[in-house]
C-alpha positions in Angstrom: -3.7 3.7 34.4 -3.5 0.0 33.4 -3.0 -3.0 35.8 -0.2 -5.4 35.8 -1.7 -8.0 33.9 -2.9 -5.4 31.1 0.4 -4.2 31.3 2.1 -7.4 30.5 -0.6 -8.4 27.7 0.4 -4.8 26.2 4.0 -5.6 26.2 3.4 -8.8 24.3 1.2 -7.7 22.0 4.0 -4.6 21.3 6.6 -7.3 20.8 4.3 -9.5 18.7 3.0 -6.9 16.5 6.5 -4.9 16.1 5.5 -3.4 12.7 1.8 -2.0 13.5 0.5 -4.5 11.3 -2.6 -6.9 11.9 -1.5 -10.0 13.0 -3.7 -13.2 14.0 -2.9 -14.6 17.4 -4.5 -17.7 19.6 -5.6 -17.2 23.0 -3.4 -19.7 24.4 -0.4 -18.1 22.7 -1.2 -14.9 24.8 -2.0 -17.2 28.1 1.6 -18.6 27.7 3.6 -15.3 27.4 2.1 -14.3 30.8 3.9 -15.3 33.9 2.8 -18.2 35.8 1.3 -15.9 38.3 -1.6 -15.0 36.5 -4.5 -17.4 36.0 -6.4 -16.3 33.2 -8.5 -18.1 30.9 -9.6 -17.0 27.2 -12.5 -14.9 29.0 -9.7 -13.0 31.2 -7.8 -12.4 28.2 -10.9 -11.3 26.0 -11.5 -8.6 28.9 -8.2 -7.3 29.2 -8.0 -6.8 25.0 -11.3 -5.3 24.9 -10.2 -2.8 27.5 -6.8 -2.2 25.6 -9.2 -1.7 22.7 -11.2 0.6 24.4 -8.4 2.9 25.4 -7.4 2.8 22.2 -3.8 0.9 22.9 -5.1 -1.7 20.2 -7.5 -2.0 17.9 -9.5 -5.5 17.5 -10.3 -6.6 13.7 -12.4 -9.7 14.6 -12.4 -12.2 17.3 -12.9 -15.7 17.1 -13.3 -19.0 19.4 -9.5 -19.5 19.6 -7.8 -16.8 17.6 -7.9 -12.9 17.8 -6.7 -10.4 14.7 -5.5 -7.5 16.3 -3.2 -4.3 15.8 -1.1 -2.3 18.1 -1.5 1.5 17.7 0.8 4.0 18.9 -0.5 5.5 21.7 -0.1 1.7 23.5 3.8 1.8 22.2 3.8 5.4 24.0 2.2 4.2 27.3 4.5 1.1 27.8 7.6 3.7 26.6 6.5 6.4 29.1 6.3 3.6 32.0 9.7 2.2 31.3 10.6 5.8 31.3 9.1 6.5 34.5 11.1 3.3 36.3 14.2 4.5 35.0 13.5 8.1 36.4 12.1 6.9 40.0 15.7 4.6 39.9 17.9 7.7 38.9 15.8 9.8 41.7 16.4 7.1 44.6 20.2 6.9 43.4 20.4 10.9 43.7 18.5 10.9 47.1 21.0 8.3 48.7 24.1 10.2 47.2 22.6 13.2 48.8 22.1 12.0 52.0 25.5 10.0 52.4 27.1 13.4 51.4 25.2 15.4 53.6 26.1 12.8 56.5 30.1 13.2 55.6 29.9 16.8 55.4 27.9 17.0 59.0 30.7 14.6 60.1 33.7 16.6 59.0 31.7 19.9 60.1 31.3 18.3 63.7 34.9 17.4 63.7 36.3 20.7 62.4 34.1 22.5 64.9 35.0 20.2 67.9 38.8 20.5 66.8 38.4 24.4 66.8 36.9 24.9 69.8 39.5 22.5 71.3 42.2 24.9 70.3 40.8 28.1 71.4 39.7 26.7 74.7 
């Protein structure tokens, strides 16, 4: 399980290394790609990259003071795709639950109306 910052960094790396080849990135480039909500410096990015490397989402060939050479692995792409699929499924389930609730409410109102109408006709 990754936190939001790590997911965002992994998404950026997947977009940057589309074909899975090794790419050289500057740490500043990664920092600029993140939203302004995260106050990360080079050390923070290095820790995230090491964590992603240990989970085998990326592979780091070398890292220097200002640059890192890395490549994304298929497991990282699969993780992000499964996260996006989960979000879509959650949205579908919420929409289905809303539809079921509205349908049940409508059916209950119709049943109550028909029950009252039949009761008044019989008695």
